[in-house]
N, C-alpha and C positions, 0 to 999 in steps of 0.2 A: 295822389298818384295811385293808379291801379296796376297790379301785375296779374294778368290773366293766368289762371291755372287750368289749362285745357284738360288735364288728366282727371279733374273731378271737383269735389266740393270741400274746401278747407273748413275744418272745425276747430281743432286745438292748434295753438301756435306758441313757440318759445324760442328764445335766442340762446345759441350755444356759446361756449367759451371762446371759440375762434371767430365769433361774429356772424356765423351763418344762421339763417332763420329756418327752423324746422316746423313742419305743420303736418297734421293728420288729414287724410281724406277718408272720412268715416264710411261713406257708402261705397267707396271703391276699394277698400281694403289696402290702402297704401299710406306711406309716409313720404314726405318730400323735404328736400333740403335746398334752400335758396341762398346763394351768395349775391347780395344786391348788385345789380348790373349784369348778372349772368343769367343763363337759362336754368330753371329749376331741374334738379335731379330727382326722379321719382323712384322709390323702392316699393315694389309690389310685394305684399305679404303672402305667405303660403301656409294655411289657406287664407283666402281673401275675404272671408265672410265674418271676420271677428269684430267689426265695428270699432276701429281705433278711434279714440276720443281725445282724452287729455294727454298732453305731452309736456315734459319739463326737463330741465338740466339736472343731472345727477352730480354728486360730489366727486365722481370719477371722470368728469369731463365728457361723459357719454350722455346721450339723450334717452330718457325713459318714457314709455307711453303705455297706456292701458288699452286692452281690447275687450270691451265690455261683453259682447256676445260670445266671443271666443274663449273667455276665461283665461286670458293671458296677460302677463305684464312683461313687456319686452324692453330690452336695452339695445340701442343701436349706436354704432360708432360712426365717425365722419365718413368712412369708406364703405358703410353699409353692412358691417358685420353685426349679426343679430344674436342675442342671448335671450332665452325665454324662461319665465317662471309661471306656474299655473296657480290660479285662484279663482274663486267664484265671483262673477259680475263686478270686476274692478272698474272704477270710474276715475275719481280724482287721485292725484299722485303728487308727492313733493319730497324733497330731500329733508331729512330731519337733522336736528342739532347733534345727533349721535353718529352721523355718518351712514345711517341706514336710509332706505327708501320706505316711506309710509304711504299707504293708499287706502281708499275707501272701497267697501263692497256694497254696492247700491242695493241689491235685493237681499243679500245675506245679512244686512244690518250689522256689519263688523268693520273694524279697522285692522288692516294688515301691516306687517313690518317685514322687510327683507333685509337681513344682515349683509354686510359686505362679503361674507363667505357664502351667501346664497340661501341660508336657512330662513324659513318662513315662520312667523308667529302671527296668530290672529286673536283679536280681542272683541268680545261681545259688546255691543252698544245697547243699553237698557231701555230702548224705545222701540217697541214692536212696530215693524213696517216704517221705520223712520227715514229710510233711504238716505244714508250719509252720502254726500255728493263731493264737493270740492274740499281740499284739505291744505293747510299751510302751516309752516313753522311759526310759533309765536315768539314773543320777547322773553318768555318765562321758562325756557327749556322744556316746552311742551308743544303738542300739535293741536291745532284748532280746526274744526270742520263744521260744515253746514249739514243740517238734517232737513232735507227738502220736504218730506211728508210728515216729519215730526214737528215742523215749524219751530225749530230751535237751533241753537248753536251748541256744539259740543267741544269739550277739551279732553285730551288724553295725555297723561303723563308718560314719560319714557318707560315706566314700569307697568303701564296698562291701566291705570286708574282713570275712569271716565266720569266727567261731570257734565250735566246737561243744563242749559239755560234756555227756558222757553221764551219765545218772542212775544212782545206785547200785542202785536197785530195778528188777528185770526187769519189763517190762510196765507201767511207771508211767503211760504215756500222758498226759502233761501237757496241759492245755488253757489255762485262764486264767492270766494273769501280770500283776503290777502292781508299781510301785515302792513299797516300804514306807517307813514313817516313820524307819527306821534306815539308809536309803540302801542297802539290799539289795533284790534282786528276790525277790518271793514268788510262788509258783505253786501250782496244785492238780494232783494226780495222780488223774485220774478212774479209771484202771485199777487203781491200788494203794490207793485210799482214804487218801491222805496229803496233807499240806500240805508244800511244800518251800520252802527259802530258799537263794539263791545270792548270794554277795557278788561284788564286781567282780574279785576275784582268782580266782574260779571255785570257791571252797570251798562245798560243798553240805551242807545239813542237812535231814533229813526228819523230820516229826512225824506218826506214825500217828493216824488218827482213831479215836474209840471204836468206831465202826461202819465197818469197812473196806469195806463194800458200799454206802456212801452215795453214791458217784459224784459227788464235788465237781466243779463245772463252771467257775464264774467267781469272781474274787477282786478286792477293792478295798481301799484304805486308808480306814478310817473316820475320822470327826471326833474320835474318842477316842484316837487313837494306836495302835489295834489294827487287825488285818486282818479283814475280813468276807468270807464265801464262801458260795456256795449248795451244797446237797447235793441234787442232782437226784432221786436215787432214794429219798431218805428224807424228802422234804417238810420240810426244815429249812434254816435259815440258821445258819452257824457263825461263831464269833469266836475268833481266836487272837492272843494277845499276842506281842510281839517276843521274849519269854522262852519261848514255846511252850505257854503255858497255854490250853487249849481249852474253850469252852463252846458249847452248841448250843441253838437256839430253834425250837420247832415252828411251822410255818406254819398259818394257818387252814384248816380242812377245806373242800374245794371240792365242789360238787354234781357228780354224774356217775352213770353206770350201769355195771354189771358191773365189769370190771377197772379201769376209770378212776375208779370211785367214791372220792371223798376225796383223789385225787391233785392236788397243786398244780403239780408239775413246774417248780421254780424254775430259771431260767437266769441272765440277766444281773442286775446290781444296780448301784446308783449312790447317791451321797450327794445328797439332795434339797436344795432351797433352804432348807428348814427344819431342816437338820442331821440329819434322820432317814434311815434306810436304806430305799430304795425297791427292790423286787424285781419282776422280770418273771416272771409265772407263765404257763406255756404252757397251763394249764388255763383261761385266759381272764380274767386280772385283774392288777392291779398291787397289791402289798402294801406297806404303810408300817409300818416297825418303828422305834419310838423306843428 
């Protein structure tokens, strides 16, 4: 099922405590809120050139999102009230086990932390030009993140100690990362066309996709005990079990012209309030997969 978003191109997506689905419209400078079965509500940001990207639920029941170009980390409530924190090139963001919000700084090669009182702390990542991307809370009271141009996975403790684990595959370029149902961290390698798994001891396993050119982008744990991920270049959503069995599901064809005809361009995905997988399609829609 497709829900057309006439206001723009959905990029990040997350589910709120109240069951609403929030999404970013990166190129339009907006965030949207959708209650399934109703028309979406669009909140235009001011200024609108900040490139809102990743969005997630915070420990305070509000939604938090990054504006990569605008240098802002924003908090938005269900009724559209905004709070803003400033930092350089923020991209990935997640709630930490300490009640703080943790985020990556893509170009500054740092990890940032926002305390509940609003104070900001930044930690250097010892990989020059590594481009930390997505970040997630691990099972070990630490945060784990991808280093897209460092071709590695990073771990940062709550006190700021960073450990880096290089990936076996050259040019892997990992992006999305999530905590799996097996208490390991699962991630996607957009450059190598693989799904990766790293346990808390640092042991890495990689699973090549049937189509190595699919460019997997984001990954989440589904309600079925498997991992679900988007294949940006292949207009598909994939599923991988903790044993490594992979299956793929094509997305509905999108209208378009020329080279864009039929492209869905899936980016973020989330488990909706109905237990279905909801996918943000940059071609202009949200897709619901049962």
